[in-house]
N, C-alpha and C positions, 0 to 999 in steps of 0.2 A: 504493500500500500504506500502510495506516494505521500510524503509529509506535506502539510499545508505550508504555503509560502509565508515568509516573515519579512519584516522590514529590516534591511541590512545596512543601509547607508542614508544619511541625510546631509545634503549639501546646501550651502548658501553661496550666492554669486552677487558681486557688486562691481561697479565700474564708475570711476569718477566723472565720466561724461554724463551719467545719469545719477547725480549725487544723492537724491532722496529716495531711490528705489532699491529694494532687495528682492531677489528671486530665490525660491526654494525648490529643490528636487528631492524626491523621496524614491529610493530604489527598493524593489522587492526581490526576494531570492529567486524568483522565476524569470528575472530579466527585464521586468517592466519598470518604467520611470514615470513618476507623476510630477507636474509642474505647478507651482503656486507663486504668488507675488504679493508684496505689500509696499508701503511707502511711508516716508517721514520717520525720523529717529531710527535710521537703519542700523547704527551701531548697537543700540540697545536691543532692537529686534533680533539681530544676529546673535548677540550674547545670550538672550533668553532662549532662542531655539537650540543653541549648542550646549545649554545647561539643562533647564527644566524639561524642554520638549524631548531632547534626545535621551535623557535619563529614563523617561517613561516609555517612549515610542519604539526605540530600537529593540528588535526581537519580537515585536507584537504582530498579530495577524492584521494585515492591511485592510481587510474587509470589514472590520468592526468599527465602522465610521461613527455611529452614534455614541458608542462607548468611549471612543478616543476623544470626540469633541467634548463630551460631558466631563471626562476626567481632566483634560487640559484646561477647560474653561471654568473650573471651580473658583479660580482666583478672580475671575472677571465678572462674575454674576451680578455684582453690585455696581459695576461700571455703567455710567450713562453714556459716556463719550468715547471717542477714539483714544486708545491707549497702547502702550507697548505690548502689554499682554494680549489685548484684543487683536492687534495687527499681526502678532506672531501666530496666534491661533488661526487667524484668517488665512494666512499664507500656507500654513501646514494643512489646514482643512481642504483648501483648494487643491493642493498637491495630492492629498489622499483620494479625493473624488476623481481627479484626472487619472490617477493610477487605477482606481476601481473600474472606471469606464473602459480604459485601455485593456485591462485584464479580461473584461467581459466583451471586448471587441464591439463596443457600442459608442455612439456619440454621447456626449454629456447630457444633452437635452433628453435623450431616450431613457437613460437611467434615472433622470429626475422625474419621469412620468410621461414623456412624449411631447410632441408638438401640439400646442394649443392654436397655432396659426402658422401660415406658410412664410410670413415675413413680418417684421416689426418696424413701424415708423421710427425714424431717428430725427434728432435735432442736432444742430451744430453749436457746440459751445465755442464762443468766439475768442478763444485763447490764442496767444501768439506762440511761435516756435519755442521760446524759452520761458514760458509761463509755468508757474507752479512747481512741479517736481523737477523740472530742469533748472530751477533757480537755486543757487546755493543759499546758505544762511544769510540773513540780512534783508530778506524780502519784506516789504511792507504793503499795506493795502493800497491798491490803485497804482502800484509801481509798474512801469512798462520797461522791459528790457528789449528795446526795439532793435531787430536785426533786419534791416531793409534788404539785405542780400538773400534772405530766406523767403520761400513762398508762403503764402497764407498767414501773413502777420495780421490776423483778424482782430486782435486786441487793439492795436493801433488804428485799424480801419474803423471799428465802431466808435472810437473816440474822436475820429476826424471826419469821416463821411459814412455814417451808418446806412444811409440810403443806398449808396453805391455798393456797399457790402451786401445788403439784402438782395439787390439785383444780381450780384455775382453768385450768391448762394442759390438763388432760384434758378440760375442758368445751369447749375449742377444738380438740380432736382430737389434741393432742400426746401421744405415748407415751414420750418421752425428753426429758431435761433435763440441763443441765450447771451445776454450782455449784462455788464455790471458797471455802469458809468458813475455810480454814486460812491464807490468804495473810497476813492482818494479823499473825499471830504470828511471821512471819519477820523482821519489821523489827528487833526488839530484839536478836536473836542473829545477824542476817545469814544466817538459814537454817541455822545450825549446831546448833541444839537447839530442841526444842519441849517445854514443860513439860506435866506430866500433866494439870493443870487446863485448859490450853489445848487439849490433845488431846481431852479429854472434851467441852469446849464446842464445838469444831469438828466433832466427830462427831455432835452432837445433831441438826442439821438432817436428816441421813440417816435417823435413827430417826423423826423427825416425818413424813417423807415416807412411810416404810413404815407407820406407824400410820394415816396418812390414806388411802392408796390401795393399800396392800399392794405386791405385785410387779407391778402393772399399769403402773408407770412405771419405765423404765430411767433410771438416774442415773449420769452421768459425773462423775468427780472431777478437776477442773482443779487442777494444782499449780504451773503457771507457771515451772517450772525454778528454783524458789526454794530448794530444800532440799538439804543434803548427803545422802549415801546412808543413813546410820543414821537420820536424822530422817524421810526419805521412807519407809523401811521401817516405822517406828513408826506413821506416819500410815496407811499401807496396812493394817497389822494391826488398827488401831482401827476402820477403816471396813469391812473385809472381812465382818464378820458381817451387814452390811446388803445384801450382794450387789450392789455397784456394777457398772456396765457396763464401765468402764475407768478406769485411772489415766493421766492425761495429763501428759506432760512432768514426771515426778517429780523429776528432777535436772537440772542444767545439761547442755547438749548438747556440752560441750567434752571429755568423756571417755566414749566410746562403751562401753568396757569396764564402766564404772560403771552405765550404763543397762542393759546386758545383765545385770549382777549383780542389779539391782533386778527386772528381768523374771523372773529365775529364782526370786526370793524370794516370788512370789505366783502364785496360780492365776487371778487376775483379769487381764484383758487390759491390756497396756501400750501406750499410744498415743504416737507421737512423729513428727515435730515440726514445728509451724508455724514455728519459728525457724530451721530448717535450709534451706539453699539449695543447689541444683545436684544433679545425679545422682551426682556423685563422692562427695559426703558421704553421700547415702542408700545408695550401694552398700556402703560400710563398715558402715552400720547393718544392712543386710539380711544381709550375709555373716556378721556376728557374732550374728545372730538377737537383736538388741537390743530389738526391740519386736514386738508382736503385730499392731498396726494402724498403717498408714502415714498420717500426717496431713501435709498440705502446704498452703501458702497460695499460690495462683496469683500474687498480686500481689507476692510476695517471693521465691518459689522460683526464678524465672527465666522467669515467664510461662506461658502455656498450652502452649507448645512443650515446656518442661522438665517441666511437670506431667504431660503426656501420656506422656513418656518414662519418668518415675519410676513412674507408674501401671503401665505395661507391665512394668517391671522388678520391681515389687512382685508382679505377677501371676505372674512366673516363680518367685518364692519362696512362692507360695500364700498371699499376704498381701493382705488387703483394704485399700482406701484410704477415707479419710474427709476430704474437702476442707474446709478451714477458711474461715470468714468471720465476722469480727467487726470488719471494717475499712472496708467501703464497698459501695455498691449495685452498682457495675460488677463488682467482685470476686464478689459473690453471683451475679450473672447468669452469669459465666463458670464459676463453680464448679458451678452447677446443670447447665450444658451438659456439663461433664466427668463429673459424677456420673451423668448419663443415658447417657453414651457408654461409659464404662469398664466392662468386664464385671465387674471386681472391686471396684466401688464398693459400700460398705456403707451409708453414711448421710451426710446432708449437714447441715452446721451452718447455723443461721439464728438471727437475733436479732429477736424480735417487737417489742422496744422500738425498734429501728431501722426495721424494715420498715414499721411503722405510723405513723411520725412523720417523722424528718428524711431518710430515704432518699427519700421522696416529694417532698422539696423540691429534689432534684438531678436525677433522671432521670424519663423519661416512662413507663417500664415496669419492673415488678418481676416475679419469678416468681409464678405462681399457686400458692398453698399452701393446701391444703384437707385436713382430717381427717388431719393429720400427714404429708402427702406434698407434694412439689413436682413440678410437671408441666412438660412441655417449653415453653420460651418461644416465643412466636410471632414471626414476622418474620424478616428476613434478618440475618445476623451474630449478635451476642450478643443482639439483640432489644431494645436500649435505647439511648437518646440523652440527652444533657444537655438539660434543659428550657430553653426560651427565657427563661423568667423567671429561671433561674439564670445563664445566659450574660449577660443584660442587667442583672443586679443591680448596683447601683452599687459594691458591695463586692467583686465578682468581678474578680480581676486576671488579665489575659491577657498572656502573653508568646509571641511568634511568631518563628519562624525560617523564612525563605523561600529558595527556590532562586534 
């Protein structure tokens, strides 16, 4: 009788070109490898994985997905937001699910329960090439690292000519876009107040979009949890005449009653929150009807295991989900699988400035996106692997823990 496979090696990968991202690979004794990813605080995530995670996981049966999640996540059950523990568990959980699907020779969406739709609508988050996880420490709200030599500098575009950007996106088939012109005004007041002149200037891109393309483009308002309640309400009232699609993370996620009060103050959908981790935190948000649309990030929330549970719980509250990705190519692949599987998925985030440039330097496959929709990835598991050129790059640092 053949012995059951066990987990034999856990690896982490980092490269200074992508300073905020960490990748995880988990090997099983029958020769399969699963891939996961997370971002921000990569030093601490790496240390956590090669201590707490490896001490538990090496030698275990890779198929016991729920048991492994529950064991590893005991320390994070009280967490409301993204943390080192939650990010580490997320990356490892993603790798375990990728491994499981590959060992069963099925695409990830199939082992999650199958396709609920043949394609999912996407929106373009108008980040620039060097925004977010490509930015080293020192980033502040509204800061633009403008690289005019790079294609798709959409952050600069929406700050300078949002109407032209909307027309360009529509020419590629996008019918929804997300912008955040108010962020920079939060720095001087720490988000406690926004001046009338700043309010007018920040609202102007939304009118430019309407002037250029009318209501053919849905426009999401990203607020990055930067504002107190009164300021968030003022921003919402200023933008409401342009009929935005949603207000995202209008206030910090540390007081759910405040979020619920914001939601009641506007007829526009309130979306939250990529910054929240675990089903326990989302349960409170659902019970208090604090948002209209549930957003989660698979690489921070607790992995695909927890994302699937939260999506099902949202469905019980008649609430759609909108998976987040502005963090990495593996997270995008997992998010598309979940968006295609979850019956209550509404729309999937994507960033063309990343998809068309540096995402391609890391993985061998990305989702097929055409005419504003993402289609099922091909192949087993999540459908993507780290490129040999990335793995063998002299700047790529590998740390491994073996059985």
